[in-house]
All heavy atoms as an XYZ file, in Angstrom:
658
protein
N      22.082    -86.486     82.160
C      23.373    -86.142     82.746
C      24.064    -87.358     83.356
O      25.267    -87.443     83.333
C      23.177    -85.039     83.796
C      24.463    -84.440     84.256
S      25.436    -83.752     82.920
C      25.808    -82.173     83.531
N      23.282    -88.283     83.868
C      23.865    -89.490     84.447
C      24.642    -90.281     83.402
O      25.742    -90.757     83.674
C      22.764    -90.384     85.057
O      22.056    -89.616     86.018
C      23.352    -91.598     85.715
N      24.092    -90.408     82.217
C      24.779    -91.109     81.136
C      26.106    -90.435     80.815
O      27.115    -91.106     80.598
C      23.896    -91.159     79.869
O      22.680    -91.812     80.194
C      24.581    -91.894     78.746
N      26.117    -89.124     80.808
C      27.343    -88.376     80.531
C      28.409    -88.681     81.575
O      29.574    -88.906     81.227
C      27.039    -86.860     80.505
O      26.030    -86.620     79.531
C      28.270    -86.058     80.163
N      28.024    -88.709     82.832
C      28.990    -89.016     83.893
C      29.492    -90.454     83.806
O      30.670    -90.727     84.053
C      28.365    -88.753     85.263
C      28.075    -87.289     85.579
C      27.342    -87.168     86.903
C      29.346    -86.472     85.591
N      28.623    -91.360     83.451
C      29.027    -92.762     83.298
C      30.005    -92.901     82.144
O      31.018    -93.601     82.253
C      27.798    -93.674     83.123
C      26.983    -93.712     84.411
C      28.225    -95.084     82.709
C      25.638    -94.396     84.273
N      29.717    -92.230     81.037
C      30.638    -92.273     79.889
C      31.982    -91.679     80.272
O      33.034    -92.233     79.942
C      30.021    -91.557     78.673
C      28.854    -92.386     78.127
C      31.068    -91.302     77.591
C      28.034    -91.699     77.067
N      31.966    -90.553     80.982
C      33.223    -89.951     81.432
C      33.997    -90.930     82.307
O      35.191    -91.157     82.108
C      32.958    -88.647     82.196
C      34.215    -87.967     82.646
C      34.829    -87.041     81.829
C      34.784    -88.259     83.877
C      36.010    -86.411     82.233
C      35.951    -87.648     84.290
C      36.563    -86.709     83.462
N      33.319    -91.522     83.281
C      33.975    -92.441     84.214
C      34.525    -93.671     83.497
O      35.667    -94.085     83.757
C      33.006    -92.860     85.308
N      33.748    -94.256     82.611
C      34.194    -95.459     81.899
C      35.364    -95.156     80.969
O      36.301    -95.945     80.853
C      33.047    -96.074     81.112
S      31.769    -96.773     82.175
N      35.318    -94.013     80.319
C      36.430    -93.611     79.457
C      37.669    -93.351     80.293
O      38.772    -93.760     79.937
C      36.059    -92.364     78.640
O      34.878    -92.640     77.895
C      37.177    -91.978     77.691
N      37.477    -92.679     81.426
C      38.606    -92.410     82.321
C      39.249    -93.718     82.762
O      40.468    -93.872     82.707
C      38.151    -91.591     83.530
C      39.288    -91.064     84.352
C      39.774    -89.790     84.132
C      39.876    -91.839     85.345
C      40.837    -89.296     84.877
C      40.929    -91.364     86.094
C      41.415    -90.085     85.861
N      38.435    -94.679     83.174
C      38.955    -95.980     83.626
C      39.712    -96.679     82.501
O      40.821    -97.172     82.702
C      37.809    -96.876     84.153
C      38.257    -98.318     84.308
C      37.284    -96.339     85.470
N      39.121    -96.708     81.312
C      39.749    -97.410     80.193
C      41.078    -96.768     79.801
O      42.080    -97.461     79.629
C      38.805    -97.464     78.999
N      41.102    -95.459     79.663
C      42.341    -94.783     79.252
C      43.375    -94.822     80.366
O      44.567    -95.022     80.108
C      42.049    -93.338     78.788
C      43.336    -92.592     78.482
C      41.148    -93.349     77.564
N      42.937    -94.643     81.611
C      43.863    -94.762     82.745
C      44.521    -96.139     82.732
O      45.744    -96.262     82.849
C      43.103    -94.543     84.056
C      43.984    -94.558     85.269
C      44.438    -93.368     85.814
C      44.353    -95.749     85.887
C      45.258    -93.369     86.937
C      45.169    -95.767     87.003
C      45.623    -94.573     87.541
N      43.708    -97.174     82.566
C      44.240    -98.543     82.550
C      45.162    -98.776     81.353
O      46.173    -99.465     81.481
C      43.094    -99.549     82.555
N      44.831    -98.225     80.207
C      45.702    -98.360     79.033
C      47.072    -97.732     79.290
O      48.110    -98.322     78.972
C      45.057    -97.716     77.805
C      43.948    -98.504     77.146
C      43.138    -97.614     76.208
C      44.525    -99.695     76.388
N      47.075    -96.544     79.861
C      48.340    -95.882     80.176
C      49.130    -96.633     81.230
O      50.343    -96.813     81.117
N      48.434    -97.087     82.252
C      49.084    -97.837     83.334
C      49.647    -99.149     82.801
O      50.771    -99.539     83.112
C      48.067    -98.091     84.449
C      48.672    -98.227     85.813
C      48.973    -97.109     86.559
C      48.924    -99.475     86.353
C      49.522    -97.229     87.829
C      49.471    -99.610     87.619
C      49.772    -98.483     88.364
N      48.861    -99.824     81.957
C      49.310   -101.087     81.387
C      50.533   -100.892     80.496
O      51.468   -101.684     80.534
C      48.194   -101.756     80.601
C      48.620   -103.134     80.075
C      47.599   -103.728     79.144
O      47.148   -103.064     78.235
N      47.249   -104.975     79.389
N      50.521    -99.850     79.701
C      51.654    -99.575     78.825
C      52.946    -99.431     79.631
O      53.988    -99.992     79.274
C      51.398    -98.302     78.024
O      52.514    -97.962     77.249
N      52.861    -98.701     80.720
C      54.050    -98.530     81.554
C      54.431    -99.835     82.261
O      55.614   -100.124     82.434
C      53.809    -97.404     82.549
C      53.708    -96.061     81.838
C      53.579    -94.917     82.789
O      54.447    -94.705     83.630
N      52.498    -94.183     82.666
N      53.439   -100.611     82.653
C      53.739   -101.912     83.259
C      54.456   -102.821     82.267
O      55.413   -103.504     82.628
C      52.448   -102.595     83.733
C      51.883   -101.956     84.972
O      52.602   -101.385     85.773
N      50.578   -102.028     85.117
N      53.995   -102.843     81.037
C      54.629   -103.673     80.011
C      56.058   -103.196     79.776
O      56.993   -104.012     79.733
C      53.806   -103.640     78.697
C      54.579   -104.275     77.551
C      52.469   -104.349     78.888
N      56.237   -101.909     79.631
C      57.573   -101.362     79.378
C      58.550   -101.644     80.511
O      59.748   -101.787     80.275
C      57.501    -99.849     79.135
C      56.853    -99.520     77.819
O      56.872   -100.312     76.886
N      56.270    -98.341     77.736
N      58.047   -101.750     81.733
C      58.926   -101.965     82.881
C      58.909   -103.409     83.380
O      59.483   -103.720     84.409
C      58.551   -100.986     83.997
C      58.831    -99.551     83.601
C      58.432    -98.563     84.672
O      58.273    -98.901     85.829
N      58.269    -97.315     84.275
N      58.241   -104.283     82.643
C      58.270   -105.702     82.975
C      57.430   -106.120     84.166
O      57.722   -107.128     84.809
N      56.369   -105.404     84.473
C      55.465   -105.767     85.574
C      54.356   -106.659     85.006
O      53.270   -106.191     84.673
C      54.862   -104.525     86.234
C      55.866   -103.584     86.804
N      56.676   -103.905     87.877
C      56.201   -102.320     86.456
C      57.452   -102.880     88.156
N      57.190   -101.906     87.312
N      54.629   -107.948     84.894
C      53.729   -108.885     84.222
C      52.351   -108.979     84.881
O      51.325   -108.912     84.202
C      54.356   -110.281     84.163
C      55.542   -110.355     83.243
C      56.827   -110.130     83.727
C      55.378   -110.648     81.899
C      57.918   -110.190     82.879
C      56.466   -110.710     81.045
C      57.738   -110.484     81.540
O      58.814   -110.542     80.698
N      52.326   -109.162     86.191
C      51.041   -109.319     86.887
C      50.201   -108.050     86.792
O      48.996   -108.114     86.541
C      51.267   -109.693     88.351
C      51.808   -111.089     88.536
C      52.054   -111.376     89.989
C      52.758   -112.711     90.161
N      53.126   -112.958     91.550
N      50.823   -106.914     87.007
C      50.091   -105.654     86.933
C      49.565   -105.419     85.514
O      48.445   -104.940     85.336
C      50.981   -104.494     87.375
N      50.364   -105.772     84.513
C      49.921   -105.618     83.121
C      48.717   -106.510     82.841
O      47.775   -106.107     82.161
C      51.059   -105.942     82.159
N      48.738   -107.711     83.373
C      47.625   -108.627     83.170
C      46.358   -108.107     83.856
O      45.274   -108.118     83.273
C      47.965   -110.019     83.720
C      46.872   -111.035     83.506
S      47.210   -112.606     84.302
C      46.971   -112.192     86.008
N      46.493   -107.621     85.072
C      45.325   -107.146     85.823
C      44.681   -105.913     85.195
O      43.457   -105.771     85.227
C      45.716   -106.862     87.272
C      46.074   -108.096     88.098
C      46.590   -107.687     89.470
C      44.889   -109.026     88.222
N      45.501   -105.042     84.616
C      44.919   -103.845     84.010
C      44.085   -104.185     82.779
O      43.202   -103.406     82.397
C      46.001   -102.815     83.625
O      46.991   -103.443     82.819
C      46.631   -102.193     84.845
N      44.311   -105.342     82.184
C      43.505   -105.756     81.033
C      42.025   -105.871     81.384
O      41.165   -105.575     80.545
C      44.005   -107.095     80.484
O      45.295   -106.944     79.953
N      41.728   -106.286     82.592
C      40.332   -106.384     83.024
C      39.679   -105.000     83.089
O      38.536   -104.825     82.674
C      40.224   -107.093     84.371
C      40.585   -108.546     84.314
C      41.773   -108.998     84.847
C      39.732   -109.454     83.700
C      42.111   -110.342     84.786
C      40.057   -110.802     83.638
C      41.257   -111.251     84.177
N      40.400   -104.018     83.596
C      39.863   -102.657     83.664
C      39.676   -102.083     82.261
O      38.684   -101.403     81.992
C      40.787   -101.763     84.485
N      40.611   -102.362     81.371
C      40.491   -101.895     79.983
C      39.237   -102.501     79.350
O      38.440   -101.798     78.731
C      41.745   -102.263     79.170
C      42.960   -101.493     79.678
C      41.522   -101.986     77.675
C      44.287   -102.021     79.164
N      39.078   -103.794     79.505
C      37.917   -104.478     78.930
C      36.603   -103.966     79.495
O      35.650   -103.710     78.751
N      36.533   -103.783     80.798
C      35.299   -103.310     81.431
C      34.962   -101.897     80.967
O      33.808   -101.601     80.612
C      35.437   -103.343     82.950
N      35.948   -101.022     80.953
C      35.705    -99.656     80.498
C      35.231    -99.623     79.059
O      34.256    -98.937     78.725
N      35.899   -100.384     78.200
C      35.520   -100.412     76.785
C      34.141   -101.011     76.564
O      33.400   -100.565     75.693
C      36.563   -101.166     75.961
C      37.791   -100.337     75.706
O      37.732    -99.116     75.668
N      38.922   -100.991     75.527
N      33.803   -102.007     77.346
C      32.481   -102.620     77.220
C      31.372   -101.590     77.438
O      30.437   -101.494     76.636
C      32.353   -103.752     78.249
C      31.422   -104.869     77.900
C      32.147   -105.841     76.971
C      30.996   -105.578     79.159
N      31.489   -100.818     78.489
C      30.488    -99.795     78.775
C      30.518    -98.663     77.748
O      29.479    -98.160     77.340
C      30.665    -99.244     80.192
C      30.161   -100.181     81.242
C      31.033   -100.988     81.935
C      28.804   -100.252     81.522
C      30.577   -101.871     82.906
C      28.333   -101.122     82.495
C      29.219   -101.938     83.188
N      31.711    -98.271     77.334
C      31.830    -97.211     76.335
C      31.135    -97.621     75.039
O      30.352    -96.852     74.467
C      33.314    -96.877     76.058
C      33.948    -96.223     77.280
C      33.443    -95.965     74.838
C      35.457    -96.187     77.227
N      31.398    -98.829     74.585
C      30.812    -99.291     73.332
C      29.296    -99.395     73.400
O      28.608    -99.250     72.395
C      31.413   -100.638     72.932
C      32.888   -100.598     72.534
C      33.434   -102.001     72.362
C      33.078    -99.780     71.271
N      28.773    -99.629     74.583
C      27.319    -99.725     74.735
C      26.652    -98.361     74.852
O      25.521    -98.179     74.430
C      26.973   -100.560     75.965
C      27.296   -102.038     75.785
C      26.851   -102.838     76.981
N      25.438   -102.653     77.260
C      24.479   -103.508     76.915
N      24.795   -104.598     76.264
N      23.224   -103.278     77.226
N      27.351    -97.375     75.436
C      26.698    -96.114     75.758
C      26.983    -94.975     74.786
O      26.114    -94.154     74.526
C      27.090    -95.682     77.164
C      26.663    -96.686     78.213
S      26.962    -96.103     79.849
C      25.432    -95.234     80.122
N      28.178    -94.892     74.248
C      28.541    -93.743     73.414
C      27.727    -93.660     72.126
O      27.314    -92.563     71.749
C      30.059    -93.729     73.129
C      30.416    -92.692     72.085
C      30.820    -93.449     74.413
N      27.450    -94.755     71.425
C      26.688    -94.604     70.178
C      25.320    -93.938     70.357
O      24.810    -93.317     69.427
C      26.516    -96.043     69.694
C      27.675    -96.763     70.267
C      27.896    -96.126     71.617
N      24.740    -94.020     71.527
C      23.440    -93.404     71.795
C      23.563    -92.041     72.464
O      22.560    -91.446     72.837
C      22.595    -94.319     72.687
C      22.359    -95.660     72.034
O      22.168    -95.736     70.832
N      22.412    -96.713     72.823
N      24.778    -91.575     72.628
C      24.995    -90.343     73.381
C      24.730    -89.080     72.590
O      24.724    -89.074     71.359
N      24.545    -87.998     73.329
C      24.346    -86.680     72.732
C      25.681    -85.929     72.713
O      26.737    -86.515     72.936
C      23.282    -85.914     73.508
C      23.622    -85.757     74.989
O      24.747    -86.107     75.397
O      22.743    -85.287     75.738
N      25.632    -84.642     72.457
C      26.855    -83.832     72.397
C      27.588    -83.822     73.735
O      28.823    -83.830     73.777
C      26.517    -82.409     71.972
N      26.836    -83.822     74.844
C      27.471    -83.852     76.168
C      28.210    -85.167     76.384
O      29.294    -85.196     76.966
C      26.441    -83.643     77.269
C      25.970    -82.223     77.349
C      24.755    -81.745     76.966
C      26.721    -81.104     77.810
N      24.709    -80.389     77.167
C      25.903    -79.961     77.688
C      28.016    -80.951     78.314
C      26.334    -78.695     78.050
C      28.437    -79.682     78.680
C      27.608    -78.579     78.552
N      27.643    -86.245     75.911
C      28.291    -87.552     76.035
C      29.587    -87.580     75.235
O      30.600    -88.115     75.698
C      27.349    -88.650     75.560
N      29.556    -86.997     74.054
C      30.775    -86.942     73.233
C      31.848    -86.076     73.902
O      33.025    -86.418     73.895
C      30.456    -86.387     71.842
C      29.476    -87.208     71.034
S      30.016    -88.905     70.818
C      28.533    -89.758     71.319
N      31.417    -84.973     74.499
C      32.359    -84.106     75.211
C      32.967    -84.835     76.408
O      34.171    -84.717     76.678
C      31.657    -82.827     75.663
N      32.148    -85.607     77.112
C      32.655    -86.387     78.247
C      33.668    -87.423     77.779
O      34.721    -87.600     78.400
C      31.491    -87.072     78.965
N      33.349    -88.075     76.672
C      34.244    -89.094     76.107
C      35.587    -88.472     75.715
O      36.643    -89.008     76.031
C      33.568    -89.731     74.895
C      34.417    -90.729     74.170
C      34.588    -92.010     74.674
C      35.040    -90.396     72.980
C      35.372    -92.938     74.002
C      35.824    -91.309     72.310
C      35.990    -92.582     72.820
O      36.773    -93.486     72.159
N      35.532    -87.336     75.052
C      36.762    -86.693     74.578
C      37.579    -86.043     75.693
O      38.802    -85.977     75.602
C      36.423    -85.652     73.508
C      35.887    -86.216     72.205
C      35.422    -85.089     71.295
C      36.946    -87.061     71.510
N      36.940    -85.578     76.737
C      37.676    -84.908     77.812
C      38.263    -85.881     78.827
O      39.260    -85.560     79.487
C      36.787    -83.884     78.515
O      35.700    -84.518     79.142
N      37.694    -87.050     78.952
C      38.190    -88.007     79.946
C      39.564    -88.560     79.576
O      40.404    -88.790     80.454
C      37.195    -89.150     80.118
N      39.810    -88.774     78.306
C      41.066    -89.385     77.866
C      42.317    -88.633     78.280
O      43.216    -89.204     78.908
N      42.424    -87.347     77.940
C      43.630    -86.604     78.321
C      43.853    -86.548     79.834
O      44.985    -86.649     80.307
C      43.382    -85.198     77.760
C      42.389    -85.385     76.670
C      41.546    -86.554     77.081
N      42.772    -86.404     80.580
C      42.899    -86.372     82.041
C      43.356    -87.723     82.584
O      44.198    -87.809     83.475
C      41.569    -85.975     82.677
C      41.060    -84.571     82.343
C      39.648    -84.381     82.871
C      41.996    -83.515     82.896
N      42.812    -88.787     82.012
C      43.130    -90.131     82.496
C      44.566    -90.531     82.190
O      45.225    -91.154     83.028
C      42.166    -91.145     81.874
N      45.070    -90.191     81.007
C      46.431    -90.615     80.664
C      47.461    -89.923     81.546
O      48.419    -90.540     82.009
C      46.732    -90.429     79.157
C      47.939    -91.269     78.744
C      46.928    -88.986     78.772
C      47.741    -92.743     78.849
N      47.237    -88.639     81.823
C      48.152    -87.919     82.713
C      48.058    -88.479     84.128
O      49.072    -88.676     84.808
C      47.861    -86.403     82.674
C      48.650    -85.662     83.741
C      48.192    -85.850     81.297
N      46.853    -88.777     84.575
C      46.679    -89.352     85.915
C      47.357    -90.706     86.023
O      47.995    -91.005     87.038
C      45.187    -89.480     86.237
N      47.249    -91.531     84.985
C      47.869    -92.859     85.051
C      49.388    -92.750     85.101
O      50.046    -93.511     85.814
C      47.432    -93.734     83.876
O      48.057    -93.349     82.676
N      49.940    -91.802     84.360
C      51.397    -91.610     84.395
C      51.838    -91.170     85.784
O      52.842    -91.662     86.319
C      51.804    -90.576     83.344
C      51.596    -91.051     81.922
S      51.754    -89.730     80.702
C      53.503    -89.403     80.810
N      51.084    -90.262     86.384
C      51.422    -89.743     87.714
C      51.328    -90.853     88.757
O      52.230    -91.022     89.577
C      50.479    -88.584     88.047
C      50.839    -87.853     89.299
C      51.704    -86.817     89.419
C      50.338    -88.116     90.621
N      51.772    -86.408     90.723
C      50.945    -87.188     91.487
C      49.438    -89.038     91.140
C      50.682    -87.162     92.844
C      49.187    -89.010     92.493
C      49.803    -88.078     93.334
N      50.236    -91.617     88.720
C      50.041    -92.688     89.706
C      51.076    -93.788     89.524
O      51.655    -94.275     90.499
C      48.600    -93.262     89.620
C      48.454    -94.523     90.452
C      47.595    -92.215     90.067
N      51.338    -94.177     88.287
C      52.312    -95.247     88.054
C      53.696    -94.841     88.539
O      54.401    -95.633     89.158
C      52.365    -95.630     86.568
C      53.150    -96.874     86.321
N      54.521    -96.879     86.210
C      52.753    -98.162     86.197
C      54.933    -98.112     86.011
N      53.875    -98.914     86.005
N      54.073    -93.606     88.268
C      55.382    -93.127     88.696
C      55.531    -93.200     90.213
O      56.604    -93.488     90.728
C      55.591    -91.686     88.218
C      56.979    -91.168     88.499
O      57.954    -91.912     88.244
O      57.106    -90.024     88.971
N      54.443    -92.994     90.928
C      54.507    -92.983     92.390
C      54.200    -94.326     93.040
O      54.316    -94.458     94.245
C      53.571    -91.908     92.926
C      54.209    -90.536     92.775
C      53.202    -89.438     92.599
N      53.851    -88.150     92.359
C      54.316    -87.758     91.173
N      54.228    -88.532     90.126
N      54.883    -86.575     91.028
N      53.823    -95.314     92.239
C      53.527    -96.635     92.806
C      54.493    -97.692     92.289
O      55.309    -98.192     93.044
C      52.074    -97.051     92.524
O      51.834    -97.031     91.116
C      51.083    -96.123     93.215
N      54.418    -98.020     91.018
C      55.252    -99.083     90.455
C      56.399    -98.578     89.603
O      57.218    -99.356     89.144
C      54.387   -100.018     89.586
C      53.237   -100.739     90.288
C      52.445   -101.540     89.271
C      53.749   -101.622     91.392
N      56.456    -97.279     89.366
C      57.425    -96.708     88.438
C      58.852    -96.755     88.908
O      59.145    -96.963     90.085
N      59.728    -96.522     87.960
C      61.167    -96.509     88.237
C      61.546    -95.424     89.245
O      62.459    -95.582     90.028
C      61.946    -96.254     86.941
C      61.891    -97.363     85.956
C      62.672    -96.974     84.712
C      62.478    -97.981     83.618
N      63.155    -97.578     82.377
N      60.838    -94.319     89.193
C      61.162    -93.180     90.065
C      60.360    -93.189     91.353
O      60.165    -92.165     91.975
C      60.894    -91.877     89.304
C      61.744    -91.784     88.064
O      62.890    -92.216     88.054
N      61.183    -91.238     87.008
N      59.896    -94.372     91.739
C      59.083    -94.513     92.946
C      59.836    -93.962     94.155
O      61.012    -94.238     94.358
C      58.744    -95.983     93.153
C      57.939    -96.256     94.379
C      57.469    -97.663     94.400
N      58.579    -98.573     94.565
C      58.459    -99.883     94.499
N      57.292   -100.421     94.222
N      59.477   -100.668     94.673
N      59.098    -93.209     94.937
C      59.707    -92.636     96.143
C      59.645    -93.645     97.272
O      58.640    -94.271     97.498
C      58.968    -91.361     96.510
C      59.132    -90.320     95.427
C      58.529    -89.001     95.841
N      58.816    -88.052     94.792
C      57.892    -87.531     94.005
N      56.632    -87.839     94.160
N      58.226    -86.660     93.064
N      60.725    -93.774     97.997
C      60.795    -94.761     99.080
C      60.076    -94.313    100.318
O      59.758    -93.238    100.572
C      62.247    -95.057     99.423
């Protein structure tokens, strides 16, 4: 079960960072876009090492983390660096 949680967390981090980076690039946030690359790389590194040895639960964790992470990254970006940031 620990492996499943790690895969979920690493996938969440990678997809969250990908979504956040995409919005940073689109809005011209150069430094933030550069920094998110490290999170993308770290998440992918762990995913590539752990998923090939995973069971069905690991695959489910991998597949479920992505949709949750992309929505979370959009929500967080909108409230932090986004155009619609609240003052």
